N, C-alpha and C positions, 0 to 999 in steps of 0.2 A: 525352454528356456530359463534358467534360474534370473531373475532381478535382483539384483541385491537390496534395492530400498524398500523390496515390499517383504509384507511379513504377514503370519498367522492372526485373523482379524482378533483384536482387543477387545473381548467383550467388557472386559472389568473396565477398560476405561472407558468404552460407552457410557453404564452406567453412572460412571464419574460426572458425567452431562448434567446433570440433576442439582448438581452442588454450584456449577457455573453460575454466577452472578453478574457479571457484566457481557453482555452479547452483540457485538458487532454483525448487521445481518444485509447484505449485499445481494440486493434484486435486478436481474438484469431487464433490459427492456422488453425481450420477447413476453416475458411474464405478465408484463405491464399493458400491451397493446392487442389487438386485435390484428386479423389477417391485413383488414382495409385499415391498418394504420390507426385508429382511436383507440382512446384509452379503456382497456377493459376494467370497466367500474364494477363489476361483480367478483374478480379476483383483486382487484385491490381492499373491496371491502371483507374478504375472507380473509385476506393477510393481515388487515387492523384486527379483526377476532383473534387472530391466532397471537399476533401479538400484544392484544391484550390479556389473553390469558397467561404469557411469561410474565407483565407486569403485574399481575395479580397474585403468581406464586414469589413475588420479592423479587424479580429481575428487573436490569435496568439494561434497556435495549436502545442500540442507535441504528437508524437505517439509512445504508447508502443505497440511495436512489436514481436507476437510469430512466428513461422513459422521456424526456424532456422534449428531445430533437424530434424522436417518433411522433409525442402528440401535437407536434406542431407542425408538421409537414403538410398535413391537409389545410390548415389556417393558411398559409403561406403558398397554398396552390403546388406545392413539388408532388411530383406522383412517384418518385423514389429517394432515396435518402439523397442529403444534398450533397454535390459535389465541389461547392466553393465554399472558403471558408466564410464570406457575409452570409450566402444560402444556410451554411451550418448554423452561424451565430441567429440570423433571423426565426430558424424554425425553434431554434432552441428559446429565443424568448418568448416567442408566439405560444411554445407548448410549457413552459416552466410554469405560469400561471395555472392554468389547466390541470396541471399535476398535481401539486400544490391544492388546488382546492377539492381534486378529488380526496387527497390524502386527509384533508381539514375535514371535509363531510362523513368520510369512513371512521375516522378516531373521533370525530364528535357522536356518533351513533354510540359509540361505548364509554362517552363521558371522558374521553382522555386527550390532554391539550398535546399538540405538535409546534415544532419550530424549524425554522429554516435556515440553511446555512448553505452557501452557493461558495464554492474555494478553486484557487487556480494552485501548480503547483509551487509558485513563487511565494504562497501565505507558510509552505512548509520550510523555506530557505534561510527565510528569518525566524531567527531563534524566541524574539521576542513574540512576533506573532504566531508561532508554533503555538507557545505556550499559552498564549492567550484564547489560542481555539481550543486546546486541549482544556483550560481552566473555562470556558464558557460551554463545551458540550457534558463536562463533569459537573456544574451547578444545573443544568437545566435537567439530567436525569436523577439527581438526588431529588430535586422538585416535582418529580413525575412526570415529567415533558419528554417526551419522543423527539430527538434530534432527528430530521431528516436530511438526508446532508446528498448535495450532487455538484457535479464539476460546472463552475461558470462559465461556461462556453460561449457566453454572450461576448465575454470581453478576452477570454484567453486566447493567445495567438500559440503558434506550434512550438515556442521553445519553452512557452506557460504552461502546456496542457498536459495532462497525464496520459493522453490518450485514449485511457477507458477507465470506468468505474472500478474495475477489479484492483488495479493500483492506488488508487483513492481509497479505498476502501481497507485495504493494507496498511497504508500511511495511519490512519483514522486506528485501526486497530493495535498499531503497535504504539501510537502515541498517548493512547489511554491505557496501554498495558490491559486490554481486554482479555479476557476469559478465554474468547473463542471467537473466532471469524466465521460466520455461518455462508457460502456463497449459494443462494438459490437461482439455479440458471434450468435449461430446456433441456439437459440430460440428466442421466440417473447418477452419473460419477465418472471417473475415469475409466477406461475400456482398456482390455487387452487387446493388442494386436490378434486377434481370434478368428475376425468374421464374424462373430457373433456379437450385438449390441448388447447381448444379456450379460456378456461377462465383466460385470462392474468388479474394480480391484476394491478391497473393503478399506485395506489398509497401507497404507506409504510410510516407513520411515524414518527415511530419508530420500529428498528429493535429488536422484542420483541421473547424470546422463542419459542410463538406460530409462529412466523414468520420464525424462523428457522426448524419449525416443517415439513413446509411445502416444503421444501428441497426433490429432488430424483436427483442424479447424474447421469449423461450420459455421462460417458468419454467414449472418443473413442483412436485410435491406434497415432492421430496427435494431440490431446491435453492432457496436465497434469491437466488443473484446470477445475473443476466439478461446478455445481451451488452452493454447499457449500462455495466455495473457495472465489465466488464472493459475496453472504452475507455476509462472515465475512469481507471481502472487504469491502464493502457499509458499516456495522457496524462501523469499526474504520474510514472512512472517514468522515462520518457524525454526527459520535463524535466531530472529530476534527472541524467541521464548514461545512463542503461542501456536497453539495448534489451528486447524482449518481444516473445516467440514464442506464436501463439495456434494449439493444433493439439487433432486430433482425437484424444482419450485413447482412444477404444474399439478402435484398431488396435491389434494388436499388437507388438510391437518397435517401437513410436513413436519412442521416444528414442535407439534406435539410427541410424532414419532422421534424426534432428534434429541428432546431432552427428556423423552423415558428413556433413552439409552436401546431403541429397536435396532440399531444396527444400517441402518439406513445409510446410503451413496458412499463416498470416499473421503477416510479421514487421515489428514494428513498429521503425523506427530510432531508436537515441538521438540527443538533440540536436545530439551533438557536441562538448561540453562538459559535463562533471564538477563540479557544484555540492560545494565542500566539505563536509564530515561537519557540522560546526556549523551551518551555514548552509540546509543540506538537513532538519537538524531544526529550525529555525524556520521556514521554508515550507513543510513539507510535514506533518510529523509530530505538534508539538506544535499545540493546539487553544489559542486567544486567549480570555485572562481576562475582557477587554473591550475596547473600540474608543476610539480618540483622532481625533476628527474632525476636520480640517486644511482650511486656507485653501488658495487657488490657489498663492500665494507659496509657501508649504510644501510642496504636491504637486512644483511646479517643482523646488525644490531639491533633492527625495527624487530624483524620478525622472531629473533632467536632469543633477544636478551631485554627485548621490552623498553630497547633504551630511548631517548628523544633524538629527534633529528639536528643534528651540526650542521653548520655552514660548510665545514669542509666535506663532507660527503656528498655536497650539490654538483651535480654533471651541467644541467641545465633549467633552467625556468622559463616557464609559458603563460600565456595570458596576462591579462591584468588583474590586478588585486591591492585590496588594502589592507594593513596590519590586520588581525581580528577575524578577515575572513576565511573561507573554508576551501581547503587546496588539497588535491590528490596527490599523493606520494609513488611515485613509480617507478619500477627497475628500467635498466635500461632497454629492453624488449617492449618499454610503455606499457606493462602491465600494471594495474594498481596494486598497490601491496598496503596501503594505508591511507586514513583521510584526516586530517586534523585540522587545527586551528593556526594561521600561521602569525607569528609574532613583528614579520618584518613586511613590507609592500612588495609588487614583484619587482618595482626598480632598487630598492633595497636588498632584496634576494639576490638578485643579478651581481649588484656589485659584491658580495660578501661570498658567492656563490666560490667552494673550492679551498675558502681561506678557514684560518684559525680561529678560533672564539675571541682569542685576545688579539686579534685584528679591529675586529668588528668597529672599535670609539675611533681608530684612528681612520680606517677606510669613513662610517656615515658620519663623526664626529659626535656621535653619542652611542650606548651599548647598554639599552634596556634589556635586554635578555643574552644569554649565551647559546642559547636555542634557537633554531627558526621555527620547528615546532616542539612544544613541549610535550611528552610521554602521557601526563595529565588531560591534554585535549587532542589526542590522538587516539584512532582506533584501528589494529591492524584488520586486515582483511581475512577474514578465516571463514568465508563463505562463497 
C-alpha cells in the first residue's frame, strides 16, 4: 500500500541537524525509571552527559521530563499507577523532588546548572503568562542553564491538564520556535503495520489520516502517552513550522547519532511555513472560552477571502466569554474553521448576532468595533 504522507529518507535534511541551535528534548517516564518504579540513576547520568555534549557544541537545550509520578509511587506506597486524582497528585508531589534532585546531581557532575518549571495548560491560555514562560526559558538558555519542565500534576485538574508531556513538549517547542523537537521514547520510531517491529518509517512528509492509522499504543504503568499522542503532537508542531524527530531513547549516545545526521528514528518534516508567534498561540496553545456559530456566507468570507467576522454572519453564540478572550468560530456543522479574539462579550455577541454592524450602537449603546472578530486577531484552521 502507498502512503501519501511517506517519502524517501531525506539524508540531506538529516545532515542539517548539526546546524540546529535550539532543541527541545522530551524524555518519557519509561526511560527514567526501572521496572521496579525507582529512578534509573545511570540513565539520567548518561542523558545529562549527552545533553552536556550538545551544550559544549553551542546548542541550547530544553528538557521536557516525565517521571515524577513514577518516582513517587513507591514513596506513597502504591503498587501500580495511581487510579484517583488525589493519588496521582500525591505521587507527583513526592516524586518531583527526587526527580529534580537526580537531574541536579547528574548535571552538577558536568558543571551545568539546571532550573525547574512546573506548568499547567492554563499557563498557556493567558497570553501574558505564555509570553512570560517563553521569556523565562529563553533567558535561562542564554545563561547556559538547562530548563527542565514538567506538568504541575500536583495542582492540575482535568480541565487544566495536558494529559501527557508529549503535548506539553509541543507547546514549548512552538512557543520558543525551537529548531526541532526530539522525542525520546522506548520504541525505535513509527512502524509500518507489517508484522515486523524493524520496519521503522524514516521520514514522514505530512501527518495524514493514513499515517495516523499506523498507530498502535503500548502504554505502560509508568507512562501516560502512547504513540497516538506523539503523532498528534508531531502533527501540531509540524503544522506550526517546526520538525519533530521520534527516536529510541534507550540507546546510549542517541543524541549524538541524531545531531551527526545518522538517520535514526522517524523524522516528521515541518510544513515549510512558519506561523507567526501570535497566531500560533491563537491556533494551538490557547483554549477557546466559547464558540460562535456562523452561516455559510461567513464561512466563505473567512476561509476563502480572509475577511473579519461580522455580526451579520452569526447564527448562535455558546459559552461565556468577555471581550478580548479567545473564541472558536464554527460552521453550522460545529466544525471549527477559525479561532480569534472577540471584540464583544458573549452576552453582547448574542444581542448583535445576525444584525448589521451599523446597528451595534443602537443595540448595545456603544460601538467600539464593527467586527465581532477582526481578521488581524484571527487564525483560520488549515491543519
